[in-house]
N, C-alpha and C positions, 0 to 999 in steps of 0.2 A: 768223490774225492779219489785221487789217484795215488796219493802217498800218505804215509803216516805223518809226515811233517805238516801237511795241510790240516789234518785232524788236530794235531797238537797245538798248532798256532791259534786255533779257534777256541780251545778249551777255557782260557781265562775269561772270555766273554760268557761262556756257558756257566762257569762258576759264579760269576756276578749275578746272573739271572737266578740261579739256584738260591743264592743268599737273599735275593729280593723276594723270593716266594715265601719267606718266613712271615712277613707281615700279612700276606693273604691267608696263610695257615692260621695265624693267631686270630684273625677275624672270623674264620670259619669255626674255630674251636670255641663255641659259644659258652661251654661250661668250664673252660680253662683247665681241662685235665691233661693237656698235652697230646691228645689224640683227636682225630675226627671220626665221629660215629657216622653210620650211614644216614641217620636222620639229619645230622648237621650238614652233611654233604648235599643231601637232597634239598634242604632249605636254602643253602647257599647257591646251589645250581639255579634255583629260581631267581634269586637276587642278581646273579651274574648273567641272567638271561640266556643260559645254555639251552639250546633248542633240541633237547634230547628226551626221549620218552623214558618212562619209569624203568623198563627192562634194561635199557642201555645204561642208565645211571647205576643201576644195581650191578650190571656186568662190569662197568669201569671200576667201581668200588672193589668188587671181588678180585679183579685182575691186579689192582694196586696193593691189596692186602696180601703181600707175599708170604707173610708168616702165618696167615690164616687165623689170626686172633680176634677177628671182627672189629678191629680198630685200625685206623691208618695213622701211623706215626709220621713225623715230618718227612723223613726220607721216602717213605711210601707215598706221601702226599705229592711230592715232586713227580713221581712216576704217574700218579693219577692225573696231574696237570698235563704231562706229556701225552698220555693216552687221550685225554679230552682234546688236546690240540690236534692230534691226528684225525679226529672226527669233525673238526671245524669245517666251516665253509671255506672255499678256496679264495675268498676275498683277502687282499693284502692288508696287513695290519699297519696302522699309522701311529706316529708319536711313540710313547713309551712301549706300546705293545709291539712295535716293530723290532725292538731288541729281543723281546720274548720270542717272536716269530723266528728271528734269525738264529737264536740259541737252540730252539726246538729243531729247526731244520738241520743244524750242525749235528745234533744228537742222531737224527735219522741218517744223515750222511755218514757219520762215523760208524754206525752199525752196519750200513751197507758196504762200507769199506771191507768189512770182514765177511759179511753175508753176500758174497758175490753170486751165489746160486739163487738168491732171493727166496729162500725157504722160510724165512721168518725166525730162524734160530741159527746159531753158529756152534761149531765144534772146536775143539782144541786144534784139530788139523786145519780148519779154516783160518784160524788165527796165524798158525805157523806158515801156511801157504801165502796169506796176504802179506806177511812180513818178509817172506823170502822170494816172492815173484818179482820179475823184472819191473812190471808196471807198478806194483805196490811196494817196491823196496824203498827204504828210507835213504835220505841223503847223508852227507858226511857229518852233519851236526848230531845225528842220532845213530847210535849203534844198535843193530838188531840184537835183541835179547837172546841168550842161549835157551835151548829147549826147557831147561829146568825153570828158568824165570817165567817163560811163557806158561808153563804148566802151573806155577804158583798163581799167577794172575788169572788164568782161566778158572782155577779152583775157587778163587775169590768171586768171580762173576757167576759161577754155576751155583746159585743159591739153592736150587732144588736138588742138586747133586745127581742129576740124571744124564750128565754128559752133553747137555745142550744148554746154551745160553739164549734165552728169549730176550726180546727187546726190553721188557720191564726189568729183567735181571741185569741187563747191560747198563741201563740208566742207574739202577741202584748201586752198581759197582762204581760207576763214574762218580757218583755222589760221595761214596766212601773215600775214594782216592782224592777227591777235592777237599777233604777234611771239613765238611760243613758243620760238624759239631764243634769245631774250634772257634766258630764265630759267635 
């Protein structure tokens, strides 16, 4: 994606997919406590025919558990789905999965809009540069945010407060901005 407009125009479809993930989450939450435990994820991964070994499943779960409480809440679950999608085979999805495929690709593209150095993380400077460069500048419908606003949004994305935003943190922030709890 070359402009913020392209990212913004695709976000409503991503939000729709995020909301659709709620039913998958509820199915995986076999004990109904509002979280996915590692054992629930492992059992569901078998049912969903995810072709991932035990170490990979554990690694995905750990990456998605951003608050390190050994439970995956719904917003972290969406991160888990995105990470699992990244490890999928390269076959094209069909039917209802095509929408999921398109939404996940939009998330990756949006992250790469800011991570132009392909480091796997972004800094506040990356965000400011992407919003201010000629190729990445926004069109007349959207006004570039002042540095203070960029700083506030970056702070919301930097869940670990280490000055870098990883892809899972980026997805978690987009979920928060989409007000998924409101549904």
